[in-house]
KOLGULO-138040 format. One record per atom (N, C-alpha, C): atom name; chain; x, y, z; residue number from 1. Coordinates in Angstrom, 3 decimals, always signed. Layout:
N
ATOM atome chaine       px       py       pz num
ATOM    CA      A        X        Y        Z NUM
...
This chain:
119
ATOM atome chaine       px       py       pz num
ATOM     N      A  +12.360  -16.612  -17.983   1
ATOM    CA      A  +11.087  -16.158  -17.453   1
ATOM     C      A  +11.284  -15.865  -15.953   1
ATOM     N      A  +12.036  -16.589  -15.326   2
ATOM    CA      A  +12.287  -16.388  -13.784   2
ATOM     C      A  +12.866  -14.940  -13.577   2
ATOM     N      A  +13.881  -14.602  -14.484   3
ATOM    CA      A  +14.530  -13.316  -14.391   3
ATOM     C      A  +13.527  -12.117  -14.514   3
ATOM     N      A  +12.624  -12.289  -15.519   4
ATOM    CA      A  +11.567  -11.283  -15.699   4
ATOM     C      A  +10.685  -11.091  -14.548   4
ATOM     N      A  +10.245  -12.314  -13.952   5
ATOM    CA      A   +9.406  -12.220  -12.816   5
ATOM     C      A  +10.137  -11.609  -11.704   5
ATOM     N      A  +11.367  -11.956  -11.456   6
ATOM    CA      A  +12.168  -11.350  -10.374   6
ATOM     C      A  +12.268   -9.878  -10.587   6
ATOM     N      A  +12.561   -9.368  -11.711   7
ATOM    CA      A  +12.652   -7.883  -11.966   7
ATOM     C      A  +11.382   -7.255  -11.567   7
ATOM     N      A  +10.233   -7.819  -12.058   8
ATOM    CA      A   +8.915   -7.211  -11.861   8
ATOM     C      A   +8.586   -7.232  -10.290   8
ATOM     N      A   +9.011   -8.277   -9.641   9
ATOM    CA      A   +8.722   -8.493   -8.279   9
ATOM     C      A   +9.500   -7.388   -7.470   9
ATOM     N      A  +10.736   -7.178   -7.887  10
ATOM    CA      A  +11.641   -6.097   -7.127  10
ATOM     C      A  +11.090   -4.789   -7.359  10
ATOM     N      A  +10.644   -4.515   -8.648  11
ATOM    CA      A  +10.143   -3.211   -8.927  11
ATOM     C      A   +8.786   -2.993   -8.189  11
ATOM     N      A   +7.869   -3.943   -8.078  12
ATOM    CA      A   +6.769   -3.792   -7.236  12
ATOM     C      A   +6.910   -3.566   -5.871  12
ATOM     N      A   +8.037   -4.216   -5.299  13
ATOM    CA      A   +8.457   -4.020   -3.903  13
ATOM     C      A   +9.001   -2.657   -3.651  13
ATOM     N      A   +9.719   -2.089   -4.664  14
ATOM    CA      A  +10.140   -0.691   -4.475  14
ATOM     C      A   +9.025   +0.206   -4.393  14
ATOM     N      A   +8.044   +0.001   -5.359  15
ATOM    CA      A   +6.919   +0.908   -5.471  15
ATOM     C      A   +6.070   +0.899   -4.150  15
ATOM     N      A   +5.882   -0.411   -3.701  16
ATOM    CA      A   +5.118   -0.681   -2.465  16
ATOM     C      A   +5.685   -0.021   -1.263  16
ATOM     N      A   +6.958   -0.246   -1.081  17
ATOM    CA      A   +7.739   +0.374   +0.108  17
ATOM     C      A   +7.769   +1.840   -0.022  17
ATOM     N      A   +8.087   +2.408   -1.141  18
ATOM    CA      A   +8.238   +3.689   -1.416  18
ATOM     C      A   +7.013   +4.483   -1.256  18
ATOM     N      A   +5.912   +4.020   -1.710  19
ATOM    CA      A   +4.573   +4.702   -1.577  19
ATOM     C      A   +4.215   +4.766   -0.075  19
ATOM     N      A   +4.527   +3.681   +0.629  20
ATOM    CA      A   +4.137   +3.642   +2.100  20
ATOM     C      A   +5.025   +4.621   +2.869  20
ATOM     N      A   +6.320   +4.629   +2.579  21
ATOM    CA      A   +7.105   +5.648   +3.336  21
ATOM     C      A   +6.769   +7.055   +2.975  21
ATOM     N      A   +6.664   +7.368   +1.757  22
ATOM    CA      A   +6.279   +8.798   +1.366  22
ATOM     C      A   +4.862   +9.095   +1.944  22
ATOM     N      A   +3.954   +8.195   +1.812  23
ATOM    CA      A   +2.603   +8.449   +2.405  23
ATOM     C      A   +2.599   +8.854   +3.798  23
ATOM     N      A   +3.358   +8.095   +4.563  24
ATOM    CA      A   +3.442   +8.344   +6.002  24
ATOM     C      A   +4.126   +9.729   +6.221  24
ATOM     N      A   +5.043  +10.092   +5.484  25
ATOM    CA      A   +5.695  +11.317   +5.578  25
ATOM     C      A   +4.763  +12.426   +5.369  25
ATOM     N      A   +4.000  +12.407   +4.245  26
ATOM    CA      A   +3.093  +13.499   +3.878  26
ATOM     C      A   +1.986  +13.564   +4.910  26
ATOM     N      A   +1.507  +12.425   +5.377  27
ATOM    CA      A   +0.352  +12.399   +6.400  27
ATOM     C      A   +0.907  +13.151   +7.715  27
ATOM     N      A   +2.075  +12.826   +8.137  28
ATOM    CA      A   +2.523  +13.399   +9.250  28
ATOM     C      A   +2.746  +14.963   +9.137  28
ATOM     N      A   +3.218  +15.309   +7.980  29
ATOM    CA      A   +3.413  +16.777   +7.715  29
ATOM     C      A   +1.955  +17.533   +7.650  29
ATOM     N      A   +1.126  +16.819   +7.048  30
ATOM    CA      A   -0.246  +17.428   +7.018  30
ATOM     C      A   -0.903  +17.571   +8.380  30
ATOM     N      A   -0.687  +16.480   +9.251  31
ATOM    CA      A   -1.349  +16.535  +10.575  31
ATOM     C      A   -0.623  +17.579  +11.458  31
ATOM     N      A   +0.554  +17.898  +11.231  32
ATOM    CA      A   +1.362  +18.921  +12.027  32
ATOM     C      A   +0.778  +20.305  +11.709  32
ATOM     N      A   +0.190  +20.530  +10.594  33
ATOM    CA      A   -0.468  +21.760  +10.407  33
ATOM     C      A   -1.550  +22.092  +11.215  33
ATOM     N      A   -2.265  +21.082  +11.544  34
ATOM    CA      A   -3.572  +21.290  +12.354  34
ATOM     C      A   -4.700  +21.817  +11.566  34
ATOM     N      A   -4.501  +21.977  +10.231  35
ATOM    CA      A   -5.588  +22.626   +9.295  35
ATOM     C      A   -6.283  +21.423   +8.698  35
ATOM     N      A   -7.572  +21.453   +9.030  36
ATOM    CA      A   -8.434  +20.337   +8.551  36
ATOM     C      A   -8.463  +20.205   +7.060  36
ATOM     N      A   -8.496  +21.342   +6.385  37
ATOM    CA      A   -8.517  +21.405   +4.889  37
ATOM     C      A   -7.286  +20.738   +4.437  37
ATOM     N      A   -6.075  +21.060   +4.923  38
ATOM    CA      A   -4.853  +20.509   +4.483  38
ATOM     C      A   -4.774  +18.984   +4.820  38
ATOM     N      A   -5.202  +18.654   +6.057  39
ATOM    CA      A   -5.289  +17.170   +6.461  39
ATOM     C      A   -6.139  +16.356   +5.509  39
ATOM     N      A   -7.289  +16.914   +5.265  40
ATOM    CA      A   -8.417  +16.185   +4.411  40
ATOM     C      A   -7.831  +16.150   +3.062  40
ATOM     N      A   -7.251  +16.997   +2.494  41
ATOM    CA      A   -6.678  +17.064   +1.159  41
ATOM     C      A   -5.518  +15.980   +0.996  41
ATOM     N      A   -4.705  +16.054   +2.103  42
ATOM    CA      A   -3.585  +15.100   +2.074  42
ATOM     C      A   -4.051  +13.636   +2.138  42
ATOM     N      A   -5.094  +13.325   +2.976  43
ATOM    CA      A   -5.615  +12.019   +3.168  43
ATOM     C      A   -6.212  +11.546   +1.848  43
ATOM     N      A   -6.985  +12.447   +1.192  44
ATOM    CA      A   -7.591  +12.115   -0.025  44
ATOM     C      A   -6.620  +11.703   -1.144  44
ATOM     N      A   -5.423  +12.548   -1.168  45
ATOM    CA      A   -4.311  +12.283   -2.157  45
ATOM     C      A   -3.709  +11.018   -1.773  45
ATOM     N      A   -3.569  +10.720   -0.433  46
ATOM    CA      A   -2.895   +9.420   -0.138  46
ATOM     C      A   -3.765   +8.272   -0.408  46
ATOM     N      A   -4.983   +8.313   -0.281  47
ATOM    CA      A   -6.042   +7.273   -0.663  47
ATOM     C      A   -5.966   +6.997   -2.117  47
ATOM     N      A   -5.944   +8.019   -2.883  48
ATOM    CA      A   -5.793   +7.970   -4.376  48
ATOM     C      A   -4.479   +7.185   -4.684  48
ATOM     N      A   -3.387   +7.544   -4.041  49
ATOM    CA      A   -2.080   +6.934   -4.269  49
ATOM     C      A   -2.029   +5.553   -3.856  49
ATOM     N      A   -2.841   +5.166   -2.676  50
ATOM    CA      A   -2.918   +3.765   -2.287  50
ATOM     C      A   -3.560   +2.956   -3.412  50
ATOM     N      A   -4.665   +3.555   -3.917  51
ATOM    CA      A   -5.449   +2.678   -4.859  51
ATOM     C      A   -4.677   +2.668   -6.289  51
ATOM     N      A   -3.744   +3.686   -6.563  52
ATOM    CA      A   -3.121   +3.685   -7.794  52
ATOM     C      A   -1.738   +2.928   -7.663  52
ATOM     N      A   -1.114   +2.897   -6.564  53
ATOM    CA      A   +0.254   +2.417   -6.495  53
ATOM     C      A   +0.322   +1.165   -5.403  53
ATOM     N      A   -0.155   +1.427   -4.235  54
ATOM    CA      A   +0.070   +0.467   -3.208  54
ATOM     C      A   -0.768   -0.926   -3.534  54
ATOM     N      A   -2.041   -0.728   -3.758  55
ATOM    CA      A   -2.773   -1.954   -4.033  55
ATOM     C      A   -2.304   -2.681   -5.291  55
ATOM     N      A   -2.075   -2.077   -6.425  56
ATOM    CA      A   -1.495   -2.836   -7.683  56
ATOM     C      A   -0.217   -3.443   -7.340  56
ATOM     N      A   +0.660   -2.742   -6.482  57
ATOM    CA      A   +2.085   -3.311   -6.220  57
ATOM     C      A   +1.886   -4.502   -5.323  57
ATOM     N      A   +0.977   -4.471   -4.352  58
ATOM    CA      A   +0.642   -5.465   -3.464  58
ATOM     C      A   +0.187   -6.756   -4.192  58
ATOM     N      A   -0.647   -6.600   -5.155  59
ATOM    CA      A   -1.215   -7.660   -5.892  59
ATOM     C      A   -0.046   -8.343   -6.814  59
ATOM     N      A   +0.821   -7.425   -7.438  60
ATOM    CA      A   +1.830   -7.896   -8.256  60
ATOM     C      A   +2.941   -8.631   -7.378  60
ATOM     N      A   +3.187   -8.055   -6.119  61
ATOM    CA      A   +4.085   -8.805   -5.275  61
ATOM     C      A   +3.572  -10.212   -4.996  61
ATOM     N      A   +2.331  -10.337   -4.646  62
ATOM    CA      A   +1.737  -11.594   -4.291  62
ATOM     C      A   +1.748  -12.540   -5.515  62
ATOM     N      A   +1.291  -12.092   -6.648  63
ATOM    CA      A   +1.289  -12.937   -7.854  63
ATOM     C      A   +2.586  -13.374   -8.331  63
ATOM     N      A   +3.547  -12.482   -8.363  64
ATOM    CA      A   +4.895  -12.924   -8.887  64
ATOM     C      A   +5.648  -13.752   -7.870  64
ATOM     N      A   +5.357  -13.489   -6.535  65
ATOM    CA      A   +5.971  -14.268   -5.562  65
ATOM     C      A   +5.553  -15.769   -5.657  65
ATOM     N      A   +4.148  -15.984   -5.728  66
ATOM    CA      A   +3.575  -17.266   -5.850  66
ATOM     C      A   +4.009  -17.902   -7.138  66
ATOM     N      A   +4.058  -17.115   -8.246  67
ATOM    CA      A   +4.441  -17.704   -9.560  67
ATOM     C      A   +5.934  -18.135   -9.393  67
ATOM     N      A   +6.759  -17.349   -8.903  68
ATOM    CA      A   +8.211  -17.732   -8.817  68
ATOM     C      A   +8.376  -18.993   -7.909  68
ATOM     N      A   +7.537  -18.984   -6.820  69
ATOM    CA      A   +7.421  -20.184   -5.946  69
ATOM     C      A   +7.090  -21.368   -6.744  69
ATOM     N      A   +6.113  -21.374   -7.578  70
ATOM    CA      A   +5.764  -22.439   -8.440  70
ATOM     C      A   +6.761  -22.907   -9.390  70
ATOM     N      A   +7.561  -21.954   -9.914  71
ATOM    CA      A   +8.692  -22.293  -10.810  71
ATOM     C      A   +9.831  -22.858  -10.201  71
ATOM     N      A  +10.262  -22.324   -9.070  72
ATOM    CA      A  +11.429  -22.809   -8.385  72
ATOM     C      A  +11.183  -23.865   -7.324  72
ATOM     N      A   +9.909  -24.171   -7.049  73
ATOM    CA      A   +9.529  -25.249   -6.135  73
ATOM     C      A   +8.995  -24.681   -4.881  73
ATOM     N      A   +7.916  -25.304   -4.408  74
ATOM    CA      A   +7.171  -24.770   -3.195  74
ATOM     C      A   +7.983  -24.976   -1.991  74
ATOM     N      A   +8.997  -25.885   -1.912  75
ATOM    CA      A   +9.751  -26.054   -0.766  75
ATOM     C      A  +10.616  -24.859   -0.424  75
ATOM     N      A  +10.729  -23.904   -1.251  76
ATOM    CA      A  +11.528  -22.691   -0.984  76
ATOM     C      A  +10.825  -21.786   +0.014  76
ATOM     N      A   +9.450  -21.998   +0.061  77
ATOM    CA      A   +8.751  -21.220   +1.070  77
ATOM     C      A   +8.999  -21.725   +2.510  77
ATOM     N      A   +9.751  -22.832   +2.683  78
ATOM    CA      A  +10.152  -23.318   +3.960  78
ATOM     C      A  +11.543  -22.604   +4.471  78
ATOM     N      A  +12.124  -21.955   +3.621  79
ATOM    CA      A  +13.274  -21.098   +3.915  79
ATOM     C      A  +12.616  -19.938   +4.806  79
ATOM     N      A  +13.324  -19.704   +5.908  80
ATOM    CA      A  +12.860  -18.773   +6.861  80
ATOM     C      A  +12.500  -17.365   +6.311  80
ATOM     N      A  +13.541  -16.795   +5.640  81
ATOM    CA      A  +13.233  -15.440   +5.024  81
ATOM     C      A  +12.116  -15.396   +4.024  81
ATOM     N      A  +11.970  -16.491   +3.220  82
ATOM    CA      A  +10.980  -16.402   +2.216  82
ATOM     C      A   +9.616  -16.746   +2.810  82
ATOM     N      A   +9.493  -17.688   +3.676  83
ATOM    CA      A   +8.230  -17.892   +4.335  83
ATOM     C      A   +7.686  -16.815   +5.041  83
ATOM     N      A   +8.646  -16.198   +5.836  84
ATOM    CA      A   +8.267  -15.077   +6.771  84
ATOM     C      A   +7.971  -13.855   +5.886  84
ATOM     N      A   +8.586  -13.575   +4.831  85
ATOM    CA      A   +8.203  -12.454   +3.946  85
ATOM     C      A   +6.892  -12.738   +3.399  85
ATOM     N      A   +6.511  -13.879   +2.933  86
ATOM    CA      A   +5.196  -14.162   +2.440  86
ATOM     C      A   +4.126  -13.986   +3.520  86
ATOM     N      A   +4.418  -14.489   +4.659  87
ATOM    CA      A   +3.373  -14.224   +5.900  87
ATOM     C      A   +3.177  -12.780   +6.095  87
ATOM     N      A   +4.315  -12.009   +6.232  88
ATOM    CA      A   +4.217  -10.556   +6.438  88
ATOM     C      A   +3.401   -9.865   +5.286  88
ATOM     N      A   +3.671  -10.274   +4.085  89
ATOM    CA      A   +2.905   -9.760   +2.889  89
ATOM     C      A   +1.473   -9.890   +3.105  89
ATOM     N      A   +1.008  -11.072   +3.607  90
ATOM    CA      A   -0.406  -11.394   +3.676  90
ATOM     C      A   -0.942  -10.545   +4.938  90
ATOM     N      A   -0.137  -10.362   +5.992  91
ATOM    CA      A   -0.545   -9.621   +7.152  91
ATOM     C      A   -0.761   -8.144   +6.744  91
ATOM     N      A   +0.256   -7.668   +5.910  92
ATOM    CA      A   +0.137   -6.261   +5.521  92
ATOM     C      A   -0.996   -5.958   +4.682  92
ATOM     N      A   -1.301   -6.986   +3.795  93
ATOM    CA      A   -2.517   -6.878   +2.858  93
ATOM     C      A   -3.836   -6.765   +3.857  93
ATOM     N      A   -3.813   -7.627   +4.757  94
ATOM    CA      A   -5.061   -7.647   +5.662  94
ATOM     C      A   -5.202   -6.433   +6.497  94
ATOM     N      A   -4.046   -5.932   +7.051  95
ATOM    CA      A   -4.080   -4.646   +7.746  95
ATOM     C      A   -4.450   -3.509   +6.812  95
ATOM     N      A   -3.786   -3.460   +5.656  96
ATOM    CA      A   -4.174   -2.301   +4.787  96
ATOM     C      A   -5.721   -2.385   +4.305  96
ATOM     N      A   -6.192   -3.503   +3.991  97
ATOM    CA      A   -7.514   -3.623   +3.458  97
ATOM     C      A   -8.551   -3.559   +4.491  97
ATOM     N      A   -8.346   -4.155   +5.659  98
ATOM    CA      A   -9.367   -4.203   +6.658  98
ATOM     C      A   -9.418   -3.093   +7.590  98
ATOM     N      A   -8.108   -2.693   +8.106  99
ATOM    CA      A   -8.058   -1.649   +9.149  99
ATOM     C      A   -7.768   -0.229   +8.571  99
ATOM     N      A   -6.755   -0.100   +7.754 100
ATOM    CA      A   -6.400   +1.182   +7.251 100
ATOM     C      A   -7.244   +1.827   +6.212 100
ATOM     N      A   -7.682   +0.928   +5.262 101
ATOM    CA      A   -8.382   +1.475   +4.124 101
ATOM     C      A   -9.662   +2.191   +4.483 101
ATOM     N      A  -10.566   +1.565   +5.315 102
ATOM    CA      A  -11.787   +2.157   +5.740 102
ATOM     C      A  -11.633   +3.446   +6.603 102
ATOM     N      A  -10.500   +3.553   +7.223 103
ATOM    CA      A  -10.331   +4.764   +8.117 103
ATOM     C      A  -10.147   +5.997   +7.212 103
ATOM     N      A   -9.737   +5.865   +6.059 104
ATOM    CA      A   -9.560   +7.044   +5.146 104
ATOM     C      A  -10.844   +7.503   +4.677 104
ATOM     N      A  -11.851   +6.749   +4.692 105
ATOM    CA      A  -13.210   +7.131   +4.225 105
ATOM     C      A  -13.753   +8.393   +4.799 105
ATOM     N      A  -13.728   +8.485   +6.336 106
ATOM    CA      A  -14.375   +9.605   +6.906 106
ATOM     C      A  -13.592  +10.909   +6.524 106
ATOM     N      A  -12.316  +10.746   +6.305 107
ATOM    CA      A  -11.664  +12.074   +5.913 107
ATOM     C      A  -12.133  +12.562   +4.492 107
ATOM     N      A  -12.456  +11.593   +3.622 108
ATOM    CA      A  -12.972  +12.015   +2.331 108
ATOM     C      A  -14.380  +12.641   +2.497 108
ATOM     N      A  -15.135  +12.042   +3.346 109
ATOM    CA      A  -16.479  +12.615   +3.767 109
ATOM     C      A  -16.404  +13.998   +4.243 109
ATOM     N      A  -15.442  +14.161   +5.230 110
ATOM    CA      A  -15.296  +15.513   +5.886 110
ATOM     C      A  -14.920  +16.492   +4.700 110
ATOM     N      A  -14.055  +16.118   +3.846 111
ATOM    CA      A  -13.615  +17.013   +2.861 111
ATOM     C      A  -14.770  +17.414   +1.905 111
ATOM     N      A  -15.545  +16.542   +1.611 112
ATOM    CA      A  -16.751  +16.818   +0.797 112
ATOM     C      A  -17.631  +17.776   +1.541 112
ATOM     N      A  -17.949  +17.485   +2.891 113
ATOM    CA      A  -18.789  +18.400   +3.633 113
ATOM     C      A  -18.193  +19.759   +3.727 113
ATOM     N      A  -16.942  +19.932   +3.811 114
ATOM    CA      A  -16.289  +21.275   +3.907 114
ATOM     C      A  -16.427  +21.993   +2.632 114
ATOM     N      A  -16.380  +21.298   +1.515 115
ATOM    CA      A  -16.571  +21.932   +0.110 115
ATOM     C      A  -18.016  +22.344   -0.030 115
ATOM     N      A  -18.922  +21.559   +0.476 116
ATOM    CA      A  -20.315  +21.915   +0.462 116
ATOM     C      A  -20.665  +23.214   +1.213 116
ATOM     N      A  -20.004  +23.258   +2.479 117
ATOM    CA      A  -20.257  +24.368   +3.385 117
ATOM     C      A  -19.622  +25.662   +2.773 117
ATOM     N      A  -18.541  +25.522   +1.975 118
ATOM    CA      A  -17.927  +26.676   +1.355 118
ATOM     C      A  -18.622  +27.320   +0.322 118
ATOM     N      A  -19.445  +26.426   -0.377 119
ATOM    CA      A  -20.234  +26.959   -1.560 119
ATOM     C      A  -21.435  +27.591   -1.086 119
C-alpha cells in the first residue's frame, strides 16, 4: 500500500510543479505581447488549468502525504526535509487559494466585457 501511495504522491508532485512552471511561462509570454485579448485568454486558460490540475494535485499531495505519515509513523514529520516540505505545501496552498486565485477573476471579467463589446 505504501508503494502505491508513494507513486501517486510523486505523480501528483510532478503535475503540481509542472503545471506551475508551464503556467508561469505562458503568463509571461502573454504579458510580453501587451495585447489585452491575448493576456485575458491566457489567464482564463491558466485559471482553468489551475482548477483542473493544480488544485487536484495539491489535494492529492496533502492527502497522500498525511496518509503515508500515518502509515510510517508521525515522528517522520520531525525529519527536517519532511516537516519543512509539509509546511511549504500548506503555505503554497494558502498563497494559491487566498492570494493568487482571486486575482485571476478580474481578468476573466475583463475578457467577458471585451466579448460583449465586440458583439
